[in-house]
N, CA, C and O of each residue as an XYZ file, in Angstrom:
496
protein
N     -54.411    -25.251    145.897
C     -52.981    -25.058    146.007
C     -52.710    -23.573    146.212
O     -53.061    -22.752    145.365
N     -52.101    -23.238    147.312
C     -51.907    -21.839    147.662
C     -50.426    -21.513    147.779
O     -49.982    -20.961    148.785
N     -49.675    -21.851    146.760
C     -48.239    -21.589    146.804
C     -47.932    -20.170    146.351
O     -48.641    -19.601    145.521
N     -46.899    -19.624    146.890
C     -46.469    -18.301    146.463
C     -45.632    -18.440    145.193
O     -44.839    -19.371    145.048
N     -45.825    -17.508    144.297
C     -45.083    -17.531    143.041
C     -43.909    -16.578    143.126
O     -43.810    -15.765    144.044
N     -43.038    -16.692    142.168
C     -41.899    -15.778    142.105
C     -42.404    -14.351    141.953
O     -43.500    -14.113    141.446
N     -41.590    -13.415    142.401
C     -41.958    -12.010    142.317
C     -42.084    -11.548    140.873
O     -41.346    -11.976    139.985
N     -43.040    -10.668    140.678
C     -43.074     -9.880    139.456
C     -42.040     -8.783    139.641
O     -41.695     -8.423    140.767
N     -41.560     -8.269    138.553
C     -40.708     -7.091    138.651
C     -41.109     -6.132    137.555
O     -41.098     -6.475    136.373
N     -41.462     -4.933    137.958
C     -41.704     -3.861    137.008
C     -40.405     -3.097    136.896
O     -39.929     -2.532    137.880
N     -39.839     -3.075    135.730
C     -38.518     -2.474    135.593
C     -38.569     -1.009    135.205
O     -37.521     -0.391    135.018
N     -39.745     -0.441    135.080
C     -39.808      0.967    134.695
C     -40.275      1.800    135.866
O     -41.457      2.128    135.958
N     -39.400      2.137    136.734
C     -39.797      2.884    137.908
C     -39.833      4.387    137.672
O     -40.630      5.079    138.305
N     -39.026      4.896    136.814
C     -39.073      6.315    136.471
C     -38.180      6.528    135.261
O     -37.085      7.079    135.379
N     -38.639      6.100    134.115
C     -37.845      6.227    132.900
C     -38.291      7.466    132.134
O     -39.478      7.794    132.111
N     -37.356      8.141    131.518
C     -37.632      9.407    130.865
C     -37.502      9.292    129.354
O     -36.645      8.574    128.840
N     -38.365     10.012    128.659
C     -38.213     10.186    127.223
C     -37.075     11.181    127.029
O     -36.922     12.117    127.813
N     -36.286     10.978    125.993
C     -35.118     11.837    125.821
C     -35.500     13.296    125.626
O     -34.718     14.179    125.980
N     -36.678     13.579    125.074
C     -37.086     14.970    124.919
C     -37.715     15.509    126.196
O     -38.142     16.663    126.232
N     -37.781     14.679    127.261
C     -38.261     15.126    128.549
C     -39.757     15.298    128.647
O     -40.234     15.894    129.612
N     -40.515     14.803    127.694
C     -41.936     15.104    127.675
C     -42.784     14.177    128.521
O     -43.743     14.641    129.139
N     -42.481     12.891    128.580
C     -43.300     11.974    129.372
C     -42.416     11.156    130.302
O     -41.407     10.587    129.885
N     -42.810     11.109    131.563
C     -42.167     10.248    132.552
C     -43.182      9.174    132.924
O     -44.333      9.485    133.233
N     -42.761      7.910    132.895
C     -43.611      6.800    133.316
C     -43.116      6.310    134.665
O     -41.922      6.069    134.848
N     -44.037      6.165    135.609
C     -43.709      5.615    136.920
C     -44.584      4.394    137.128
O     -45.809      4.498    137.189
N     -43.956      3.254    137.235
C     -44.686      1.987    137.298
C     -44.533      1.368    138.682
O     -43.419      1.251    139.194
N     -45.649      0.971    139.287
C     -45.646      0.346    140.609
C     -46.618     -0.826    140.630
O     -47.554     -0.854    139.831
N     -46.421     -1.798    141.526
C     -45.288     -1.921    142.438
C     -44.063     -2.442    141.701
O     -44.162     -2.937    140.578
N     -42.915     -2.326    142.341
C     -41.701     -2.849    141.716
C     -41.698     -4.373    141.760
O     -41.281     -5.028    140.806
N     -42.163     -4.928    142.867
C     -42.258     -6.387    143.020
C     -43.633     -6.739    143.560
O     -44.260     -5.947    144.263
N     -44.091     -7.933    143.224
C     -45.368     -8.403    143.738
C     -45.318     -9.916    143.861
O     -44.805    -10.601    142.976
N     -45.846    -10.430    144.946
C     -45.959    -11.870    145.135
C     -47.440    -12.208    145.186
O     -48.182    -11.631    145.980
N     -47.874    -13.136    144.348
C     -49.293    -13.500    144.297
C     -49.434    -15.013    144.305
O     -48.488    -15.744    144.011
N     -50.626    -15.465    144.646
C     -50.953    -16.889    144.629
C     -51.910    -17.158    143.479
O     -52.627    -16.252    143.054
N     -51.938    -18.376    142.970
C     -52.890    -18.711    141.905
C     -54.316    -18.351    142.323
O     -54.734    -18.607    143.452
N     -55.046    -17.752    141.387
C     -56.417    -17.337    141.643
C     -56.553    -15.915    142.135
O     -57.649    -15.356    142.098
N     -55.457    -15.308    142.602
C     -55.488    -13.925    143.083
C     -55.688    -12.943    141.930
O     -55.575    -13.300    140.757
N     -55.986    -11.706    142.294
C     -56.018    -10.603    141.338
C     -54.760     -9.765    141.539
O     -54.440     -9.370    142.660
N     -54.053     -9.500    140.450
C     -52.841     -8.674    140.488
C     -53.109     -7.384    139.719
O     -53.724     -7.404    138.653
N     -52.644     -6.266    140.265
C     -52.815     -4.965    139.605
C     -51.478     -4.232    139.549
O     -50.755     -4.137    140.541
N     -51.174     -3.717    138.359
C     -49.985     -2.903    138.147
C     -50.432     -1.511    137.730
O     -51.386     -1.359    136.966
N     -49.744     -0.504    138.230
C     -50.068      0.881    137.918
C     -48.958      1.501    137.082
O     -47.774      1.251    137.308
N     -49.363      2.312    136.113
C     -48.416      3.070    135.299
C     -48.914      4.511    135.264
O     -49.935      4.809    134.644
N     -48.186      5.400    135.932
C     -48.570      6.806    135.981
C     -47.732      7.579    134.970
O     -46.507      7.469    134.938
N     -48.415      8.357    134.153
C     -47.747      9.153    133.118
C     -47.729     10.616    133.544
O     -48.733     11.138    134.028
N     -46.597     11.272    133.364
C     -46.503     12.688    133.712
C     -47.319     13.557    132.762
O     -47.640     14.705    133.069
N     -47.646     12.996    131.618
C     -48.434     13.698    130.600
C     -49.253     12.644    129.871
O     -48.837     11.490    129.768
N     -50.401     13.032    129.373
C     -51.270     12.074    128.695
C     -50.613     11.504    127.441
O     -50.047     12.255    126.647
N     -50.682     10.179    127.253
C     -50.195      9.579    126.010
C     -51.269      9.567    124.921
O     -51.151      8.836    123.938
N     -52.329     10.390    125.100
C     -53.413     10.458    124.116
C     -52.907     11.123    122.842
O     -52.230     12.150    122.887
N     -53.247     10.524    121.711
C     -52.850     11.064    120.414
C     -54.107     11.349    119.609
O     -54.862     10.429    119.296
N     -54.342     12.606    119.272
C     -55.567     12.988    118.570
C     -55.601     12.478    117.138
O     -56.674     12.376    116.544
N     -54.435     12.155    116.574
C     -54.383     11.654    115.205
C     -55.169     10.375    115.003
O     -55.729     10.150    113.930
N     -55.217      9.533    116.027
C     -56.022      8.309    115.929
C     -56.996      8.184    117.099
O     -57.623      7.142    117.291
N     -57.113      9.262    117.879
C     -58.055      9.313    119.009
C     -57.864      8.154    119.977
O     -58.837      7.550    120.430
N     -56.617      7.847    120.294
C     -56.316      6.725    121.183
C     -55.260      7.122    122.212
O     -54.440      8.010    121.980
N     -55.306      6.442    123.347
C     -54.227      6.542    124.328
C     -53.150      5.552    123.918
O     -53.400      4.347    123.868
N     -51.973      6.041    123.629
C     -50.893      5.189    123.133
C     -50.096      4.617    124.308
O     -48.923      4.933    124.504
N     -50.773      3.769    125.078
C     -50.169      3.127    126.241
C     -50.373      1.631    126.088
O     -51.499      1.167    125.906
N     -49.284      0.875    126.162
C     -49.331     -0.582    125.990
C     -48.746     -1.268    127.210
O     -47.958     -0.689    127.957
N     -49.153     -2.518    127.392
C     -48.615     -3.370    128.454
C     -48.009     -4.617    127.828
O     -48.562     -5.185    126.886
N     -46.863     -5.037    128.366
C     -46.150     -6.211    127.866
C     -45.792     -7.137    129.020
O     -45.626     -6.702    130.160
N     -45.679     -8.413    128.702
C     -45.166     -9.429    129.623
C     -43.922    -10.032    128.993
O     -43.936    -10.442    127.833
N     -42.847    -10.082    129.768
C     -41.629    -10.729    129.282
C     -41.213    -11.814    130.261
O     -41.148    -11.595    131.471
N     -40.933    -12.990    129.710
C     -40.434    -14.111    130.500
C     -38.959    -14.299    130.176
O     -38.511    -13.915    129.096
N     -38.198    -14.888    131.099
C     -36.762    -15.047    130.862
C     -36.458    -15.704    129.518
O     -37.070    -16.702    129.138
N     -35.496    -15.114    128.812
C     -35.015    -15.620    127.524
C     -36.089    -15.639    126.440
O     -35.997    -16.421    125.493
N     -37.103    -14.787    126.570
C     -38.145    -14.654    125.551
C     -38.337    -13.177    125.241
O     -38.062    -12.326    126.088
N     -38.807    -12.860    124.030
C     -39.104    -11.463    123.721
C     -40.371    -11.023    124.452
O     -41.174    -11.867    124.850
N     -40.561     -9.714    124.636
C     -41.792     -9.240    125.269
C     -43.019     -9.627    124.446
O     -42.970     -9.663    123.217
N     -44.114     -9.913    125.138
C     -45.381    -10.253    124.490
C     -46.373     -9.134    124.773
O     -46.588     -8.766    125.928
N     -46.979     -8.591    123.717
C     -47.975     -7.539    123.865
C     -49.234     -8.110    124.512
O     -49.798     -9.093    124.029
N     -49.672     -7.485    125.613
C     -50.893     -7.906    126.308
C     -52.061     -6.970    126.048
O     -53.191     -7.409    125.834
N     -51.771     -5.658    126.070
C     -52.800     -4.621    125.954
C     -52.232     -3.484    125.111
O     -51.070     -3.114    125.274
N     -53.044     -2.928    124.211
C     -52.643     -1.714    123.496
C     -53.802     -0.726    123.534
O     -54.926     -1.104    123.864
N     -53.538      0.537    123.200
C     -54.524      1.623    123.314
C     -55.150      1.636    124.710
O     -56.336      1.932    124.858
N     -54.360      1.319    125.722
C     -54.734      1.366    127.139
C     -55.651      0.247    127.597
O     -55.544     -0.199    128.740
N     -56.563     -0.228    126.726
C     -57.535     -1.225    127.189
C     -57.954     -2.248    126.137
O     -58.957     -2.938    126.319
N     -57.205     -2.360    125.042
C     -57.570     -3.285    123.966
C     -56.666     -4.512    124.006
O     -55.441     -4.392    124.016
N     -57.280     -5.688    124.029
C     -56.523     -6.945    124.014
C     -56.325     -7.404    122.579
O     -57.299     -7.490    121.831
N     -55.096     -7.703    122.168
C     -54.899     -8.314    120.848
C     -55.371     -9.765    120.893
O     -55.508    -10.344    121.970
N     -55.615    -10.342    119.732
C     -56.018    -11.749    119.718
C     -54.908    -12.571    120.353
O     -53.725    -12.320    120.126
N     -55.298    -13.541    121.140
C     -54.327    -14.376    121.832
C     -54.088    -13.975    123.275
O     -53.522    -14.752    124.044
N     -54.512    -12.768    123.660
C     -54.397    -12.361    125.062
C     -55.635    -12.834    125.806
O     -56.749    -12.466    125.434
N     -55.468    -13.640    126.846
C     -56.624    -14.153    127.592
C     -57.446    -13.038    128.238
O     -56.919    -11.972    128.560
N     -58.734    -13.293    128.423
C     -59.640    -12.298    128.996
C     -59.306    -11.937    130.437
O     -59.784    -10.918    130.933
N     -58.503    -12.740    131.119
C     -58.155    -12.408    132.505
C     -57.254    -11.175    132.583
O     -57.079    -10.608    133.662
N     -56.676    -10.750    131.440
C     -55.879     -9.527    131.375
C     -56.765     -8.380    130.907
O     -57.454     -8.495    129.893
N     -56.745     -7.275    131.645
C     -57.519     -6.109    131.222
C     -56.752     -4.838    131.552
O     -55.951     -4.799    132.486
N     -57.014     -3.806    130.773
C     -56.387     -2.514    130.987
C     -57.435     -1.456    131.224
O     -58.534     -1.527    130.674
N     -57.102     -0.472    132.042
C     -58.029      0.625    132.307
C     -57.240      1.917    132.478
O     -56.016      1.914    132.608
N     -57.991      3.031    132.474
C     -57.369      4.349    132.565
C     -58.226      5.260    133.423
O     -59.455      5.206    133.368
N     -57.577      6.090    134.207
C     -58.226      7.183    134.921
C     -57.296      8.381    134.805
O     -56.286      8.462    135.504
N     -57.637      9.303    133.926
C     -56.751     10.436    133.669
C     -55.444      9.960    133.067
O     -55.435      9.331    132.008
N     -54.344     10.255    133.733
C     -53.032      9.813    133.248
C     -52.516      8.602    134.028
O     -51.334      8.267    133.957
N     -53.409      7.955    134.768
C     -53.070      6.734    135.506
C     -53.647      5.531    134.767
O     -54.840      5.488    134.470
N     -52.793      4.561    134.476
C     -53.199      3.370    133.737
C     -52.971      2.143    134.611
O     -52.018      2.094    135.389
N     -53.852      1.153    134.478
C     -53.768     -0.047    135.306
C     -53.878     -1.292    134.445
O     -54.726     -1.374    133.556
N     -53.016     -2.255    134.716
C     -53.133     -3.594    134.153
C     -53.637     -4.484    135.277
O     -53.041     -4.532    136.353
N     -54.743     -5.195    135.028
C     -55.322     -6.100    136.017
C     -55.293     -7.516    135.475
O     -55.672     -7.762    134.330
N     -54.840     -8.442    136.303
C     -54.876     -9.867    135.971
C     -55.820    -10.512    136.973
O     -55.512    -10.591    138.162
N     -56.967    -10.973    136.493
C     -57.978    -11.586    137.349
C     -57.868    -13.099    137.236
O     -57.871    -13.641    136.130
N     -57.772    -13.780    138.361
C     -57.611    -15.233    138.323
C     -56.217    -15.606    137.859
O     -56.044    -16.371    136.911
N     -55.231    -15.056    138.540
C     -53.826    -15.250    138.195
C     -53.476    -16.733    138.073
O     -53.880    -17.549    138.901
N     -52.722    -17.065    137.031
C     -52.213    -18.422    136.829
C     -50.701    -18.432    137.046
O     -50.033    -17.415    136.860
N     -50.178    -19.567    137.434
C     -48.730    -19.690    137.654
C     -47.956    -19.257    136.414
O     -46.890    -18.652    136.529
N     -48.479    -19.560    135.235
C     -47.807    -19.221    133.980
C     -47.775    -17.714    133.711
O     -47.080    -17.272    132.797
N     -48.511    -16.922    134.489
C     -48.524    -15.469    134.302
C     -47.321    -14.780    134.940
O     -47.139    -13.576    134.763
N     -46.504    -15.517    135.672
C     -45.340    -14.906    136.329
C     -44.355    -14.396    135.287
O     -44.129    -15.049    134.268
N     -43.776    -13.241    135.537
C     -42.800    -12.673    134.620
C     -42.579    -11.203    134.902
O     -42.902    -10.716    135.986
N     -42.032    -10.497    133.933
C     -41.731     -9.078    134.022
C     -42.786     -8.314    133.230
O     -42.992     -8.583    132.046
N     -43.450     -7.366    133.876
C     -44.509     -6.590    133.236
C     -44.024     -5.171    132.985
O     -43.406     -4.555    133.853
N     -44.308     -4.654    131.791
C     -43.861     -3.334    131.375
C     -45.036     -2.531    130.832
O     -45.908     -3.074    130.153
N     -45.056     -1.237    131.135
C     -45.934     -0.329    130.396
C     -45.043      0.475    129.451
O     -43.863      0.687    129.730
N     -45.609      0.917    128.341
C     -44.843      1.684    127.358
C     -45.745      2.719    126.714
O     -46.877      2.414    126.339
N     -45.254      3.931    126.587
C     -46.007      4.965    125.874
C     -45.492      5.054    124.450
O     -44.313      4.815    124.190
N     -46.378      5.399    123.533
C     -45.994      5.506    122.136
C     -46.302      6.856    121.535
O     -46.284      7.006    120.313
N     -46.585      7.850    122.374
C     -46.934      9.167    121.844
C     -45.722      9.917    121.323
O     -45.781     10.564    120.278
N     -44.635      9.827    122.051
C     -43.426     10.538    121.649
C     -42.291      9.562    121.415
O     -42.147      8.571    122.131
N     -41.485      9.854    120.404
C     -40.296      9.047    120.143
C     -39.132      9.662    120.903
O     -39.081     10.883    121.047
N     -38.207      8.868    121.387
C     -38.261      7.416    121.319
C     -39.289      6.868    122.295
O     -39.596      7.489    123.312
N     -39.813      5.697    121.970
C     -40.776      5.059    122.850
C     -40.096      4.743    124.168
O     -38.914      4.399    124.190
N     -40.825      4.854    125.261
C     -40.244      4.543    126.567
C     -41.087      3.521    127.273
O     -42.291      3.408    127.042
N     -40.429      2.773    128.145
C     -41.142      1.788    128.953
C     -40.690      1.896    130.384
O     -41.168      1.152    131.240
């Protein structure tokens, strides 16, 4: 079955932290994929979200479906919480972060967000 799914929408195209320290730029804004495809989302940070206090990159990925709260998919840039399927993975190259969905399922359609947690307020 090779049907096209509804578009993804990344709603954080250039959101700013109120203290001006980190800008997140998330691409693509929309994506159309078929079941079984690989989908990749990019989140570029103007500054590293690395926090030496816990030696982690404070970058998370979320999936939100209509009329549901966001669901955490990845935290610390590449760690899956229990309940997140292995087809979701996170990676980092410098200040560029990627969410990859391998073997996309129809149920994976929704709104994907990246969020930094280094500086308050948190931004996505």
